[in-house]
Backbone as CSV, one residue per row, in Angstrom:
resi,resn,N_x,N_y,N_z,CA_x,CA_y,CA_z,C_x,C_y,C_z
1,MET,0.835,-1.175,0.000,0.000,0.000,0.000,0.885,1.246,0.000
2,ASN,0.601,2.169,-0.878,1.346,3.424,-0.944,0.635,4.495,-0.139
3,GLU,1.402,5.392,0.402,0.842,6.498,1.167,1.359,7.818,0.606
4,LEU,0.547,8.834,0.750,0.941,10.180,0.386,0.378,11.114,1.446
5,ALA,1.255,11.832,2.129,0.813,12.717,3.201,0.476,14.095,2.658
6,MET,-0.690,14.590,3.082,-1.031,15.969,2.711,-0.547,16.926,3.783
7,GLY,-0.081,16.366,4.906,0.419,17.217,5.966,0.670,16.435,7.233
8,ALA,0.851,17.172,8.293,1.094,16.587,9.608,0.485,17.510,10.647
9,ILE,0.238,16.957,11.841,-0.321,17.740,12.941,0.473,17.423,14.198
10,THR,0.751,18.453,14.983,1.503,18.267,16.221,0.547,18.085,17.390
11,SER,1.071,17.604,18.491,0.230,17.366,19.660,-0.348,18.648,20.252
12,ASP,0.251,19.795,19.907,-0.322,21.055,20.390,-1.168,21.743,19.313
13,GLY,-1.534,20.977,18.270,-2.499,21.466,17.295,-1.959,22.232,16.108
14,VAL,-0.640,22.299,15.958,-0.064,22.978,14.799,-0.238,22.072,13.579
15,ILE,-0.784,22.624,12.503,-1.011,21.868,11.273,-0.008,22.319,10.225
16,LEU,0.723,21.369,9.677,1.688,21.631,8.620,1.165,20.953,7.354
17,LEU,0.959,21.726,6.308,0.421,21.167,5.076,1.478,21.096,3.988
18,ASN,1.378,20.069,3.163,2.186,19.966,1.959,1.368,20.671,0.877
19,ASP,1.653,21.942,0.665,0.855,22.765,-0.251,0.798,22.192,-1.661
20,GLU,1.872,21.576,-2.096,1.895,20.996,-3.439,0.876,19.860,-3.564
21,VAL,0.823,18.990,-2.574,-0.124,17.876,-2.589,-1.554,18.394,-2.473
22,VAL,-1.786,19.325,-1.550,-3.121,19.886,-1.354,-3.623,20.529,-2.646
23,SER,-2.756,21.274,-3.305,-3.135,21.954,-4.539,-3.365,20.963,-5.683
24,GLU,-2.427,20.060,-5.862,-2.510,19.094,-6.967,-3.753,18.210,-6.857
25,LEU,-4.108,17.827,-5.630,-5.273,16.963,-5.425,-6.547,17.747,-5.144
26,ASP,-6.446,19.083,-5.146,-7.597,19.959,-4.934,-8.366,19.591,-3.660
27,ILE,-7.622,19.501,-2.558,-8.211,19.134,-1.272,-8.794,20.390,-0.636
28,SER,-10.068,20.337,-0.317,-10.770,21.510,0.191,-10.404,21.799,1.648
29,PRO,-10.551,23.053,2.071,-10.325,23.400,3.477,-11.229,22.605,4.424
30,GLN,-12.428,22.286,3.981,-13.354,21.509,4.814,-12.819,20.089,5.048
31,ILE,-12.276,19.483,4.012,-11.697,18.142,4.162,-10.480,18.200,5.075
32,ILE,-9.648,19.216,4.885,-8.466,19.367,5.740,-8.884,19.507,7.199
33,GLU,-9.896,20.315,7.466,-10.378,20.499,8.838,-10.921,19.196,9.416
34,GLN,-11.680,18.463,8.610,-12.251,17.192,9.073,-11.156,16.175,9.388
35,VAL,-10.187,16.062,8.492,-9.077,15.128,8.709,-8.258,15.556,9.925
36,ALA,-7.988,16.843,10.051,-7.206,17.341,11.192,-7.914,17.044,12.513
37,THR,-9.224,17.211,12.546,-10.002,16.919,13.760,-9.886,15.443,14.116
38,ASN,-10.052,14.581,13.131,-9.954,13.138,13.375,-8.553,12.741,13.814
39,GLU,-7.536,13.293,13.159,-6.160,12.954,13.504,-5.774,13.484,14.881
40,MET,-6.278,14.657,15.246,-5.995,15.206,16.574,-6.604,14.323,17.656
41,ARG,-7.806,13.829,17.399,-8.456,12.915,18.341,-7.608,11.650,18.520
42,GLU,-7.111,11.109,17.409,-6.273,9.914,17.471,-4.935,10.211,18.144
43,LEU,-4.370,11.365,17.871,-3.120,11.764,18.500,-3.278,11.852,20.021
44,CYS,-4.364,12.421,20.468,-4.640,12.516,21.913,-4.828,11.131,22.525
45,ARG,-5.529,10.255,21.814,-5.755,8.891,22.307,-4.421,8.164,22.488
46,GLN,-3.563,8.275,21.477,-2.269,7.605,21.558,-1.372,8.220,22.629
47,ALA,-1.403,9.525,22.761,-0.592,10.190,23.792,-0.999,9.693,25.175
48,TYR,-2.300,9.586,25.409,-2.760,9.099,26.714,-2.391,7.629,26.901
49,LEU,-2.495,6.849,25.833,-2.150,5.432,25.905,-0.695,5.245,26.320
50,TYR,0.217,6.015,25.730,1.645,5.867,26.000,2.115,6.641,27.227
51,GLN,1.470,7.751,27.517,1.962,8.657,28.548,1.097,8.679,29.793
52,GLY,-0.184,8.361,29.646,-1.092,8.434,30.786,-1.192,9.865,31.288
53,ASP,-1.193,10.035,32.581,-1.286,11.356,33.192,0.077,11.990,33.457
54,ARG,1.160,11.296,33.079,2.506,11.818,33.327,2.800,13.015,32.428
55,GLN,3.611,13.907,32.915,4.076,15.042,32.121,5.076,14.554,31.086
56,PRO,5.164,15.223,29.936,6.156,14.821,28.933,7.575,14.922,29.484
57,SER,8.436,14.039,29.014,9.841,14.072,29.414,10.515,15.291,28.801
58,ARG,11.475,15.835,29.521,12.264,16.938,28.984,13.425,16.342,28.202
59,ILE,13.555,16.754,26.946,14.606,16.174,26.107,15.643,17.203,25.673
60,HIS,15.558,18.416,26.206,16.530,19.448,25.864,17.928,18.977,26.234
61,ASP,18.868,19.172,25.311,20.268,18.773,25.499,20.453,17.261,25.649
62,HIS,19.549,16.489,25.083,19.669,15.039,25.071,19.614,14.554,23.619
63,ILE,20.150,13.388,23.389,20.037,12.761,22.075,18.700,12.041,22.019
64,LEU,17.985,12.235,20.939,16.679,11.611,20.756,16.740,10.686,19.553
65,ILE,16.311,9.452,19.734,16.219,8.506,18.629,14.740,8.274,18.367
66,LEU,14.312,8.622,17.165,12.915,8.501,16.780,12.719,7.194,16.028
67,VAL,11.753,6.395,16.468,11.440,5.130,15.825,9.998,5.183,15.358
68,ASP,9.793,4.902,14.080,8.453,4.876,13.498,8.177,3.432,13.115
69,ASP,7.234,2.790,13.805,7.037,1.353,13.627,6.375,0.955,12.314
70,ASP,5.779,1.895,11.598,5.148,1.514,10.326,5.821,2.187,9.128
71,GLY,6.939,2.798,9.350,7.669,3.425,8.245,7.251,4.867,8.039
72,ILE,8.175,5.669,7.632,7.903,7.082,7.372,7.436,7.204,5.925
73,ALA,6.210,7.678,5.752,5.635,7.759,4.409,6.323,8.822,3.572
74,THR,6.447,10.002,4.118,7.087,11.101,3.383,7.802,11.987,4.392
75,ALA,8.623,12.879,3.881,9.316,13.822,4.754,8.335,14.761,5.436
76,THR,7.161,14.942,4.875,6.163,15.814,5.492,5.790,15.330,6.879
77,THR,5.638,14.028,7.040,5.212,13.498,8.342,6.332,13.461,9.356
78,ILE,7.558,13.364,8.917,8.669,13.325,9.863,8.988,14.713,10.343
């Protein structure tokens, strides 16, 4: 299965769009909003699953190794 990311969303709600993909596929603002809402809900669910009520770890001045268990689809998502 191939994937193509139209963007990414951060846990604090910042939305990053791949303008080229959005334009080429003529993705409407309404679809983007709907997808962002669904993805934010899933992001919150996963954050609670992995983190629970604990505060996020501080990673400033530390080495971070990022592991993506299903593969990175595009640079947009990373």
